[in-house]
N, C-alpha and C positions, 0 to 999 in steps of 0.2 A: 622724707621730703619736707616735713614741717620744720625740722631742725635746720635743714639746708636753707629754707626761706629765712629763718631767723638769722642764720649766719651771715647772709649777704644783704640783710635789711639795715636801713638807717634807723636812728632812734625815733623818728616820727612814723615808723611802720611802712614807709615807702621803700622801694628798691630800684636799682638802675633800670632805665628804659633802653636796655640793650636790645638790638635786633627788632623783633616785632612787639616788644613790650610797650604797654601804655602806663602812664603814671597812675598809680593806685591812690586811693584816699584812705586815711587812717580808719574812718568809721566802717568802711567795707572790710578792711583787714581785721578789725576787732570782731566783726561778725564771724569771720572765718575762724579766728582763734577760739572763739567761744564754742563753735561747733566742734573744733578739734579737742578742746578741753573736755567737752562732754564725752568724747570717745576715749580720751586718755585722762581720766579724772585725777590720777595719782602722779601725773607728770608735772613736777614743780616748775619747769621752765615754760611749758605751754601754759600753765596756770598763770604764770607771771605776765605773759603777753595777753592772755585772755582778759585779765583784770586791770590792764594798763599799769602794771607794777604794784598794785595794792596787795596782792597775795602771791605766793610762790617765790621763786628765786630766779635771778638772771643766770645765764650760762656762766660756768666757772672759767671758761677760756675767754681769750680776747681775740687776737689774730687767728684766723683759721682758713685752711685751704681745702677746697673741694677739688681734689687733684684729678679725679676721673673726668669731671665735667669741665674743669679748667676755670673755676672762679675762685679768686683769692681775695680775702678780706683782711686788711690791716686795721687794727682797732685798738684804742686806748681806754675804752669804756663803753657802757651801755646806756648812759643817760643822755639828755639833750645836749650836754656840753662836750660830748665825746668828739674825737677825730676818727673818721672812718673812711677808708678808701677801698672800693671794690673794683678789682681789675679782672678783665676777661682775657684768658689765654687758653683757648679751647681746642679740642679736636675738630675735624671737619664737620660742618653743619650742612643742612639742606636749604630748602626755600626760606625758612624763617631766619636763617643766619645772615650776617653781614660780614664782608671782608675787613674785619676790624680788630684782629688780635692785638692786644696791648692797650686797648682803650679802657678808660676807667672813669669812675665818678668819685669825687672827693667832697665829703661832708665835714664841716667844722663848726662846732658850737651852734647848731641849729640851721645852718645854711649849706645847701648843695652848691658848691662853687663851680663845678664842671659837669653839668648834666650831659649825658650822651645825647646823640642827635634824635633818637626815636625813629619812627618810620613813616609818619604822616598818612600814608594810605596802605592798603593791604594788597589788593590785586585787581586787575581789570584789563581793559584794552590797552593799546600801545600808548595812548595819551596818559592813562593812569599809571602805567608802568614807568613812564618817563618821570613822573612826579615821585614815584617810589624810589627810582634809581638814584635820584639826587641824594637821598638820605642814606643810601647804601654805599656811597663813595668812601673809600679808605681815608681820603684827605679831610673828610669832615668828622673824623674821629681822632682821639688823642693817641696817635701812634705814628710810626715812621712810614714814609713813602719814598719811592723812587720815581722821579719825573711826574709826580702827582697822579700816578696810575693806581688802579685798584690792585690789592694783593691777588696773586694767582690762587692762593689756597690759605685757609686757616688750619694749620696742623701743628700746634704748639708742642714742643718737647720740653718737659720740665727738667731743669738741671739742678735746681736747688730751691728748697722751701724750708726756712728755719725761723723760729720765733724765739724771742727772749725779751728780758726787761729793758735792755738798752738798745737792741738792734733786731729788727726783723728783716729777713732777706728773701726776695723772690728773684729767681733767674730762670729764663726760658729762652728757647730759640724758636723761630718760625720761618719756614722756607718761603718767604713772602713773594719773591720774584725769581724768574729764571736767573741762575748764577748770583743770587743775592739772598743771604740769610740775615734776618733781623734778630739780634740778641738784645733782650731788654733785661736790665737788672734794676730792681727797685729796693732801696734801703729806707726803712722807716726808723729814724734815728731818735733815740730818747723819747719815743712815743709822742713826738711832736711834729717833726717835719720829714720831708721825703727828698732823697737824692735819686735821680733816675739816670742811669747810664745806658745809652742806646748805641749799639754797634752795628754797622752795615758791613757784612763779611762776604767776600766773593769777588769775582772778576768783572761783574757788571759795572757800568759807568753811567754817570748822569747827575742830575740834581737830587740830592737827598733833602728830605724835610721831616722835622719832628713837629707835629701839629698839636695845638691846644685850643680848647673852646671854653668860654666862660658863660655864666648865667646872664640872662638877658638884661638885667637891671644893674649890672656890676660897674658900669661907667668907668672902664679902666683907663689908666695912663699908659701910653706906649712910649717907652724910653729906648729909642733905637741906639743911642750912644752907648748905653750900658747893656743892651740886649735883655731888657727886662720889661715885664708888664705887671701892673698891680691894680687891684680893685680899690674903690674909694667909697665904701659904705660908711655912712655917718655914725653907725652904732659901734665902730671900732673893731669889728670882726672882718678882717681883710686877708687877702692872699697875694703873695708875690711869687711870680714864676719868672725865673731868670736862667739864661744860658751862661754857663761858666767856662766855656771853651777858651783856650788861649789862641787857637788858630782862627782863621777867618770864618765867621758865621754871621749871617744877616737876619734881621727880624723883619717880617712882612705881615701886614694885616691881610686877612682873607674874608671871603663871604662866609657868614655864619647864620645858621637857622637851627631851631629846635622845635620838635613837635611832641607835646605832652599828651595829646589826645587826637583821635581820628579826625583828619581834615582840618586840623588847627595847627598853625605854625607861627613862630615869632622870630624876628631877627635877633641875633645876638653876636657879641664880639668873638672873633676867632683870629688866630695868628699862627705863624709857622717860623721856626728857626731853620735856615737853609744853609747848605754848603755843597761844594762840588766834590764828586768822586771821579777822579780822572784816570785811575788805573786799578789794579787788583788789590791794592793796599786797603786794609780795613780802615773805616772811618768811625770816629767816636763823637757822640754828643753827651755832654754832662749838663743836666738841668736840675735846679732846686725848686721845690715847692714849699714855701715858708709862710706860715700864718703869722700875722702880726696884729697887735691890738691898739695901735695908735695911728695918728694921721700920716706919719712919715714912714715910708717903706724902709726896711733895714738895708744897710750897705753890706753886701756879701761878696767876698773874694775867695778864690780857691788856690791852694798851693798843692802841687803834685810833688811828692817826695821822690828821691832817686830810686827807691825800691818799688814805687808804684808802677804796675804793669797791667794795662787793660787786657793785653793778649793772654797772659797767663792767669789772670783773675786775682792777682795780688793787689789789693786796694790799700793804698797808704796815702792819705790825704789830710790836709788841714783846712778847715773852713774858718774864715774870719768873719764873724757876724757882729756888726757894729763894734768892732774892736775886740770882741771876745773870741777866744780860740776854742775850736772844737775839733778834736782829732777823730778821723774816721779810718778804721782799719778793719779789713775783712779778707778772708781767703775764700774765693768763689770757685765753685765747681765749673769745669769746662770739658 
């Protein structure tokens, strides 16, 4: 359990506020690691965390999947300048769980850009549960919805988890709604940026949405013409989230809130990319999450090659990023 906590933690010792979790403080986690180090004095990794990196060694691995519990961490390092995404695609949960498979938090160079919603309150009478239920909504998490309804079940089925120097791949399915399966593929490319391919598979019809939420102080620009949203931090550490679909997709702002502690909440930016599903044909969303370090967000376009086939899992794409070409090829399990 100690090593699992390390695996899904960020460099500042915090970890995602999924489900009923609250935001932890580094000083409290250091106390815990020191107790654990006393119990396991020869364990170099625990010693590393107990001493804030002064002794011991960091883990030898980077990206790591906890495949039984359904928590997957993409990572390019262990220090404060690392990029770390922690994504939840879990088996069924009980009271503590939320209907949010696919949701994630993304940390880049000391900043958590996409905190999960949290839970605000724990339990109580109907008035309290109404407050709690707002934070439980699928649509306030970074995942796909049908008609903005809550998922029927979180029951993720892992299809593929592979890690490598140039490409990490996560692919899973979740039977989110009656007659609709959500398939999410996350590609961590060159240990720098993410391409997320969401597919809605089944005969259900309605409005599909892929939702995102940002940190409360991100002051984003909403560019509806180019279906993109980007943060505007003055320190040069920023994030672009852009839909790359060639078919009709709209960008809409949404109500956003985050709760880091009990009975405390903050407003924050939130948005959704939407499209219609009119028949039994599968529908696809392609989104890129791209960090950038200057004041101008990069211009990114997507080319799908003739052999690209989302149905069969043959990915053959070219990204143009400020005029630079990046080829993305992968064979996905299905």
